[in-house]
C-alpha positions, 0 to 999 in steps of 0.5 A, a space after each residue: 922339534 930336534 931333540 939332541 940325544 948324546 950316546 957315546 958310539 955312533 957305530 952299527 954295532 952299538 945296540 943302545 944306536 940300534 934302538 935309537 936308529 928304529 925309533 929315527 925311521 919310524 918316528 913323523 920325522 916333520 914333528 920330532 927330529 933326531 940329531 945326535 953327539 958321540 965321543 970316542 970310545 974307542 981306538 978302533 974304527 967302526 962303520 956308523 950310521 952318519 949317512 942314514 942319519 944325515 939322510 934323514 934330515 939329522 945332524 952328527 956331530 963329534 965332542 971331545 972325551 970327556 974324560 976331558 970336563 971342561 973341554 967336553 962342556 966348552 964344545 958341548 955349550 957352544 952346539 947347544 947355544 949354536 943349535 937352540 936345543 931344548 931336549 936333551 937325550 941322554 944315554 950314557 947316565 954318567 954324563 948327566 951330572 958333569 953336563 948338567 949346569 952347562 945344560 940348564 945354563 944353556 936354557 935346556 928344558 928338558 933334559 931325560 935321562 935313559 937307563 940300557 943296563 943293569 950293570 954300570 961297567 964289565 971294568 971294575 974302574 969303569 964300574 966305579 966311577 959311574 956309580 960315583 958319576 951317578 950319585 943322586 942323578 934325579 935330581 938332575 934330571 927332568 925325565 927317566 927313561 928305561 929300557 926295561 924295568 930291570 934297567 930303571 929299578 937298577 939305576 932309579 931304585 925300585 920305587 922311582 917313577 920311570 918311562 919304559 922305551 921298549 927296545 922295538 924292533 920292524 916286527 916285519 923284517 925278523 918274521 918267520 919266513 919258510 923259503 929264507 929258512 930253507 935258503 939260509 940252511 942250504 948255505 950254511 950246510 946244515 943236512 939234517 943238523 941242530 942248529 944253535 945260534 948266538 948273536 951278539 959282541 964278542 966282550 966278556 958281558 955275553 959269557 961267550 966261553 959259558 956259551 962254548 962249554 954248553 954246546 961241548 954238552 949239547 953235542 956229547 949228547 947229539 951228535 947232528 948239531 951245529 953251534 953259529 955264533 953271529 958278531 965280533 969284538 975283542 975278545 974275537 981269538 980268544 973264543 978261536 982259541 977256545 973253540 979250537 983247545 975244544 976240537 968244536 971247529 967242524 961245528 962252531 963257525 963264528 959268521 962275523 958280524 952279519 947286516 942281514 942277521 935276521 936271515 939268520 935267525 930263520 936257519 936256527 932251531 933253539 939261541 942260546 944267550 947266557 948274557 951275564 947282565 942285560 937291559 934289554 937284549 934287541 936280538 932277543 926280540 929279533 929272535 923271536 920275532 922270527 919264531 925262535 925259542 931262545 934259552 936266556 939266562 935270567 940276569 935277563 929281564 922276564 920282559 923280553 921272555 915269550 910263552 915258547 922260551 926259557 930261562 936257567 941261571 948261570 949256575 945251573 951245570 952246562 948238562 942242564 943247560 944243554 938238556 934244556 936248549 936241546 928240549 926248546 929246539 924240538 919243541 914243536 912249534 908254529 913260527 909264524 905266530 912269533 910277531 903275533 906274540 911279540 907285537 902282543 909283548 909290546 915291541 911294534 917299532 910303529 906303536 912305540 915310536 907313535 907313542 915316543 914321538 907323543 912323549 917329547 912334544 909333551 915336554 914342557 919343561 922341568 917337570 921334578 920327580 917324571 914321568 909314569 912308565 904306563 905303556 
């Protein structure tokens, strides 16, 4: 069975693609094979998963910009007719109403839509557009998927029935290792400082300005601290200026995108995650798997939080955030238990990939109002 995934990007910095690749690597590819169709959304070029996808037997197709609706549908229709796809998994919900009739005309039996967020867009125009294009979306999908209850309720409504496809990870990769912690803290010249961290694209959603202001308060309360930020993005220059204007160049380190992010979790003592909105952040799962406590904004679904992490409202003062972050960093933890904790919360990719594999194989065409979540 081949499943065609449609997503705006196949870049390695895409959170959605990180999730899909985790499943793809762990699914039984003799039973279910993934192919990917994407379309350009940025003038910037990024490293992609294309080589890895092809090495695992998948195929990659580039489509026209969906704003060119006729051309996009023509190219998608030709692809589906040539490859005879029966199951199409759409990760940009606004596309469903655009492509529905093309998919049905090409005999696609299973149309899956997947909610990955709890907000229409960062940009006002895109937000209005996406909301309009998602009107009556559930009438044009056979199966509704979501990364969390928050994301599912946001897109489909609180009374809707949908399947939660957890943002699961390779737990062994992120589990705590003391030797790695010692090495990374030496490389980062930590000395005896408390290390706060953040991982994510430098964009409006991740709320880095708030993060810097919180860290400024942390620094006021405790000079033996530092902040490391892993990730890159369009707002990096603004973030650099903010760091400089607050005289934090010797305490805040912008490390850029890193392929070994799991090593940096080991070095941290607490991660601060003040996002404006999230579906379910994979970095929260990864960090907590390493036994790291995370201070989340209450805009993040509580499904991701372990008992050694906490939530705060963005309306709370920066001083309150700073005090809570210092408290979390100081709490005694057996970090080796992080892996076990995240497994209990349903984030073991080996278990979750088998569930999704069986779900794909059990699809038998349109089923009306959709799959009930019973993870």
